[in-house]
C-alpha positions as CSV (number, residue, x, y, z in Angstrom):
1,X,7.1,-4.9,16.6
2,X,10.0,-2.8,15.2
3,X,11.8,-0.6,17.8
4,X,13.7,1.7,15.5
5,X,15.0,2.7,12.0
6,X,18.5,3.8,11.2
7,X,19.8,5.5,8.0
8,X,23.5,5.0,7.4
9,X,25.8,6.3,4.7
10,X,29.1,4.7,3.9
11,X,32.1,6.9,3.5
12,X,35.6,5.7,2.4
13,X,37.3,7.6,5.2
14,X,34.6,7.5,8.0
15,X,33.1,4.1,7.2
16,X,29.4,3.5,8.2
17,X,28.0,6.7,9.6
18,X,24.5,7.2,11.1
19,X,22.9,10.2,9.4
20,X,19.4,9.8,10.8
21,X,17.5,7.6,13.1
22,X,14.0,7.3,14.7
23,X,13.3,7.3,17.6
24,X,16.2,9.5,18.5
25,X,17.2,7.4,21.5
26,X,17.9,4.2,19.7
27,X,21.5,3.0,19.1
28,X,23.4,0.0,17.9
29,X,27.0,-1.0,18.6
30,X,29.8,-0.8,16.0
31,X,29.8,-4.6,15.7
32,X,26.1,-4.6,14.5
33,X,26.8,-1.8,12.2
34,X,29.7,-3.6,10.6
35,X,27.7,-6.8,10.2
36,X,25.0,-4.8,8.3
37,X,27.7,-3.5,6.0
38,X,29.4,-6.9,5.6
39,X,26.1,-8.7,4.8
40,X,25.3,-6.3,1.9
41,X,28.9,-6.4,0.7
42,X,28.7,-10.2,0.6
43,X,25.5,-10.0,-1.6
44,X,27.4,-7.6,-3.9
45,X,24.4,-5.6,-5.1
46,X,21.7,-3.2,-4.0
47,X,18.5,-4.6,-2.4
48,X,16.8,-6.0,0.6
49,X,18.1,-8.7,3.0
50,X,17.6,-9.9,6.6
51,X,20.1,-10.4,9.3
52,X,19.9,-11.9,12.8
53,X,22.4,-10.6,15.3
54,X,22.4,-11.6,18.9
55,X,18.9,-10.8,20.2
56,X,17.6,-8.7,17.3
57,X,16.5,-9.2,13.7
58,X,17.2,-6.6,11.1
59,X,15.5,-5.9,7.8
60,X,18.0,-3.9,5.8
61,X,18.1,-2.2,2.4
62,X,21.3,-1.1,0.5
63,X,20.7,1.5,-2.2
64,X,23.8,0.6,-4.3
65,X,27.3,1.9,-4.8
66,X,26.2,5.1,-6.5
67,X,24.5,6.5,-3.4
68,X,25.8,4.2,-0.6
69,X,22.8,4.4,1.8
70,X,21.9,1.6,4.1
71,X,18.4,1.7,5.8
72,X,18.1,-0.7,8.7
73,X,14.9,-1.6,10.5
74,X,15.5,-3.0,14.0
75,X,13.1,-5.8,15.1
76,X,12.8,-8.1,18.1
77,X,14.3,-11.5,17.7
78,X,10.9,-13.3,17.4
79,X,9.7,-11.2,14.5
80,X,9.9,-12.2,10.8
81,X,12.0,-9.5,9.1
82,X,10.8,-10.8,5.7
83,X,7.3,-9.4,6.4
84,X,8.7,-5.9,6.1
85,X,10.4,-6.2,2.7
86,X,7.7,-4.5,0.7
87,X,7.1,-1.6,3.0
88,X,10.8,-1.0,3.7
89,X,11.7,-0.9,0.0
90,X,8.8,1.5,-0.7
91,X,10.0,3.6,2.2
92,X,13.5,3.7,0.8
93,X,12.2,5.2,-2.4
94,X,10.5,7.9,-0.4
95,X,13.7,8.6,1.5
96,X,15.9,8.6,-1.5
97,X,13.6,10.9,-3.5
98,X,13.7,13.4,-0.6
99,X,17.4,13.6,0.0
100,X,17.6,17.2,-1.2
101,X,17.8,19.6,1.8
102,X,17.3,16.4,3.9
103,X,13.6,16.7,3.5
104,X,13.3,13.0,4.6
105,X,14.1,13.9,8.2
106,X,10.8,15.5,8.8
107,X,9.1,12.6,7.1
108,X,10.8,9.9,9.1
109,X,8.2,9.7,11.9
110,X,5.4,9.1,9.4
111,X,7.5,6.7,7.4
112,X,8.2,4.7,10.6
113,X,4.6,4.7,11.6
114,X,3.6,3.2,8.2
115,X,6.3,0.6,8.6
116,X,5.3,-0.6,12.0
117,X,1.6,-0.9,11.1
118,X,2.2,-2.7,7.8
119,X,2.1,-6.3,9.2
120,X,-1.2,-5.5,10.9
121,X,-2.9,-4.4,7.7
122,X,-5.4,-6.5,5.8
123,X,-4.9,-7.6,2.2
124,X,-7.5,-4.9,1.3
125,X,-5.2,-2.3,2.9
126,X,-2.1,-3.6,1.1
127,X,-3.9,-3.3,-2.2
128,X,-4.8,0.2,-1.3
129,X,-1.2,1.0,-0.6
130,X,-0.3,-0.2,-4.2
131,X,-2.8,2.3,-5.6
132,X,-1.4,5.1,-3.5
133,X,2.2,4.4,-4.4
134,X,2.8,6.7,-7.4
135,X,5.4,4.5,-9.1
136,X,3.4,1.3,-8.8
137,X,0.3,3.2,-10.0
138,X,2.2,4.4,-13.0
139,X,3.3,0.8,-13.8
140,X,-0.3,-0.4,-13.4
141,X,-1.7,2.3,-15.6
142,X,1.0,1.6,-18.3
143,X,0.1,-2.1,-18.3
144,X,-3.6,-1.5,-18.3
145,X,-3.0,0.4,-21.5
146,X,-0.4,-1.9,-23.1
147,X,-1.1,-5.3,-21.4
148,X,2.6,-6.1,-21.3
149,X,6.1,-4.6,-21.5
150,X,9.7,-5.8,-21.1
151,X,11.4,-5.1,-17.8
152,X,14.0,-3.0,-19.5
153,X,11.3,-1.0,-21.3
154,X,9.5,-0.3,-17.9
155,X,12.8,0.6,-16.3
156,X,13.8,3.1,-19.0
157,X,10.3,4.6,-19.1
158,X,10.2,5.1,-15.3
159,X,13.7,6.6,-15.2
160,X,12.6,9.1,-17.9
161,X,9.4,10.0,-16.1
162,X,11.0,10.2,-12.6
163,X,14.5,11.5,-13.4
164,X,15.5,12.1,-9.8
165,X,13.9,9.2,-8.1
166,X,15.9,6.2,-6.8
167,X,14.6,3.2,-8.8
168,X,15.0,-0.5,-8.0
169,X,12.7,-2.0,-10.7
170,X,13.3,-5.5,-9.4
171,X,12.0,-4.7,-5.9
172,X,9.0,-2.8,-7.2
173,X,8.0,-5.6,-9.6
174,X,8.6,-8.3,-7.0
175,X,6.1,-6.5,-4.7
176,X,3.5,-6.4,-7.4
177,X,4.0,-10.0,-8.3
178,X,3.3,-11.0,-4.6
179,X,0.1,-9.0,-4.7
180,X,-1.1,-10.9,-7.8
181,X,-1.1,-8.0,-10.1
182,X,1.7,-9.0,-12.6
183,X,3.6,-12.0,-13.8
184,X,7.2,-11.9,-15.0
185,X,8.4,-14.5,-17.5
186,X,11.0,-14.9,-20.2
187,X,10.8,-15.6,-24.0
188,X,13.9,-16.9,-25.8
189,X,13.6,-14.3,-28.5
190,X,13.6,-11.4,-26.1
191,X,16.7,-10.2,-24.2
192,X,14.7,-8.8,-21.3
193,X,12.0,-10.6,-19.2
194,X,8.4,-9.8,-20.0
195,X,6.0,-8.3,-17.5
196,X,2.3,-9.2,-18.0
197,X,-0.7,-7.6,-16.2
198,X,-2.8,-10.4,-14.7
199,X,-4.7,-8.5,-12.0
200,X,-6.3,-5.1,-11.5
201,X,-7.4,-3.1,-8.4
202,X,-11.0,-2.0,-8.0
203,X,-11.7,0.6,-5.3
204,X,-15.0,2.4,-4.6
205,X,-17.6,3.4,-2.0
206,X,-20.5,1.1,-1.4
207,X,-23.5,1.2,0.9
208,X,-22.8,-0.4,4.4
209,X,-24.9,-3.6,3.8
210,X,-25.1,-4.7,7.4
211,X,-26.2,-1.3,8.7
212,X,-28.6,-0.7,5.8
213,X,-30.2,-4.2,6.4
214,X,-30.4,-3.4,10.1
215,X,-32.3,-0.2,9.4
216,X,-34.7,-1.9,7.0
217,X,-35.4,-4.5,9.7
218,X,-36.1,-1.8,12.2
219,X,-33.2,-2.6,14.5
220,X,-32.8,1.1,15.3
221,X,-35.5,3.5,16.5
222,X,-37.9,4.2,13.6
223,X,-37.1,7.8,13.1
224,X,-33.3,7.0,13.0
225,X,-33.8,4.1,10.6
226,X,-35.8,6.1,8.1
227,X,-33.5,9.1,8.3
228,X,-30.5,6.9,7.9
229,X,-31.9,5.1,4.9
230,X,-32.9,8.3,3.2
231,X,-29.4,9.8,3.8
232,X,-27.7,6.7,2.3
233,X,-30.0,6.6,-0.7
234,X,-29.5,10.3,-1.4
235,X,-25.8,10.0,-1.2
236,X,-25.5,7.1,-3.6
237,X,-28.0,8.6,-6.1
238,X,-25.6,11.5,-6.5
239,X,-22.3,9.6,-6.1
240,X,-20.0,9.4,-9.0
241,X,-16.6,7.8,-8.5
242,X,-13.6,10.1,-9.4
243,X,-9.9,9.7,-9.2
244,X,-9.8,12.4,-6.5
245,X,-12.5,10.6,-4.4
246,X,-10.6,7.3,-4.9
247,X,-7.5,8.8,-3.4
248,X,-9.4,10.1,-0.4
249,X,-11.0,6.7,0.4
250,X,-7.8,4.8,-0.1
251,X,-6.0,7.2,2.3
252,X,-8.8,6.7,4.9
253,X,-8.6,2.9,4.4
254,X,-4.8,2.8,5.0
255,X,-5.0,4.9,8.1
256,X,-5.1,2.3,10.9
257,X,-7.2,4.4,13.3
258,X,-9.7,5.4,10.6
259,X,-9.9,1.8,9.4
260,X,-10.4,0.5,13.0
261,X,-13.3,3.0,13.5
262,X,-14.9,2.0,10.2
263,X,-14.7,-1.7,11.2
264,X,-16.6,-0.9,14.4
265,X,-19.2,1.1,12.5
266,X,-19.6,-1.7,10.0
267,X,-21.1,-3.8,12.9
268,X,-23.4,-1.2,14.4
269,X,-24.0,2.5,14.8
270,X,-22.3,3.9,17.9
271,X,-23.7,6.4,20.4
272,X,-21.5,9.3,21.6
273,X,-21.1,7.7,25.0
274,X,-20.0,4.4,23.4
275,X,-17.3,6.3,21.4
276,X,-16.2,7.9,24.6
277,X,-15.7,4.5,26.2
278,X,-13.3,3.4,23.4
279,X,-11.5,6.7,23.0
280,X,-8.3,5.4,24.4
281,X,-8.0,2.9,21.6
282,X,-7.3,5.7,19.1
283,X,-4.5,8.3,18.9
284,X,-6.9,11.1,18.3
285,X,-10.5,10.0,17.9
286,X,-11.9,13.5,17.5
287,X,-9.7,14.2,14.6
288,X,-10.6,10.8,12.9
289,X,-14.3,11.6,13.4
290,X,-14.0,15.0,11.9
291,X,-12.0,13.6,8.9
292,X,-14.6,10.9,8.2
293,X,-17.4,13.4,8.6
294,X,-15.7,15.9,6.2
295,X,-15.2,13.2,3.6
296,X,-18.9,12.0,4.0
297,X,-17.9,8.5,5.2
298,X,-20.0,8.9,8.4
299,X,-23.1,10.8,9.4
300,X,-24.2,11.9,12.8
301,X,-28.0,11.6,13.6
302,X,-29.7,12.8,16.7
303,X,-32.2,10.7,18.7
304,X,-35.4,12.2,20.2
305,X,-33.6,12.9,23.4
306,X,-30.8,14.7,21.5
307,X,-28.2,12.0,21.8
308,X,-25.7,11.7,19.0
309,X,-25.6,8.4,17.0
310,X,-22.7,7.8,14.6
311,X,-23.7,5.9,11.4
312,X,-21.5,4.6,8.6
313,X,-22.8,6.4,5.6
314,X,-20.5,4.7,3.0
315,X,-18.3,1.7,3.3
316,X,-15.2,1.2,1.2
317,X,-14.2,-1.8,-0.9
318,X,-10.8,-2.6,-2.5
319,X,-10.6,-5.8,-4.4
320,X,-8.2,-7.6,-6.7
321,X,-10.1,-8.3,-9.9
322,X,-9.4,-10.3,-13.0
323,X,-8.7,-7.9,-16.0
324,X,-11.2,-9.3,-18.5
325,X,-10.7,-6.3,-20.7
326,X,-7.2,-7.6,-21.6
327,X,-8.7,-10.2,-23.9
328,X,-10.0,-7.4,-26.2
329,X,-6.6,-5.6,-25.9
330,X,-4.7,-8.8,-26.9
331,X,-7.1,-9.3,-29.9
332,X,-6.6,-5.7,-31.0
333,X,-2.8,-6.1,-30.7
334,X,-3.0,-9.2,-32.8
335,X,-5.1,-7.5,-35.5
336,X,-2.8,-4.4,-35.6
337,X,0.4,-6.4,-35.4
338,X,1.7,-4.3,-32.6
339,X,3.0,-7.2,-30.6
340,X,4.5,-10.6,-31.7
341,X,2.3,-13.6,-31.7
342,X,4.6,-15.4,-29.2
343,X,4.1,-12.5,-26.7
344,X,0.3,-12.5,-27.1
345,X,0.1,-16.2,-26.8
346,X,2.2,-16.2,-23.6
347,X,0.0,-13.4,-22.2
348,X,-3.1,-15.5,-22.8
349,X,-1.4,-18.5,-21.2
350,X,-0.5,-16.6,-18.0
351,X,-4.0,-15.0,-17.8
352,X,-5.5,-18.5,-18.1
353,X,-3.3,-19.8,-15.4
354,X,-4.1,-16.9,-13.2
355,X,-7.8,-17.2,-13.7
356,X,-8.0,-20.9,-12.8
357,X,-5.7,-20.6,-9.8
358,X,-7.1,-17.4,-8.3
359,X,-10.6,-16.8,-9.5
360,X,-12.2,-20.0,-10.8
């Protein structure tokens, strides 16, 4: 588990200077600081790298000579620093876009919390984080509309849309490639690599199948089973997915405590006394329960004796799906002549390879 994050800035006169850290009581010696600087200087460009120094591993990101920030995540020697590449590079963008008035300082505890929980997250949660990342969501939406774009086109477009935001297009695309959303390739006739969409993210609420089947089988007292089934049926008869609801459920899914409680409620309803027994497993169980209640994820039913029983009203699913709609988009582009035949053929080839390797 990480034990701290440091934000340095290099100054020609003062050298490497710590401008922020979390927790406040962490420190590293000058030798370690210099090795972080030297490692990035040797690479000669902005980006992510890992360093092992004595009894610690370090995941570090250099923002480039224009800004000269170094963000270093300190890890125990037995941890794999590579696991933190995506979340650290995403966090750097958040920090760099909030430099004005040093707004990032008040955000640092939450940034650090997200970083330390990232390796514990499921693939479902990692996909949800992509959807919640505004820059990656913009790229995804652009490619859903166009199917493909050159890396230089995407970079210019993003810089125009997000004028003040630090932008490392290579790191962003690398993260999306690892998630199976895009493929990057080159064509001889194009000066910039092509980025093809090969996957999409599907996120929605669904009925909690195991609990619903348990209610139908009469696993809970009859009055609770019938009331629960009626509640779930009414909810989904009136449920219509919206972008706003999607953002709510993805935020819930990527909150480790909320997700842990949902996982428990996927298995069985929990009585109030059962929740009290596991209260110490959560940072603030009462706040999580209220949040899930307010967002209609859970319902609380009362037994005949008045005891509270907590049921999962809606489950959440986030999946990587094959973008079949791109076939029609490619055909439309061919008929309209909006993209060259070589680009369209290459897109069909990478879609075919993706389908047979990941979905067939």
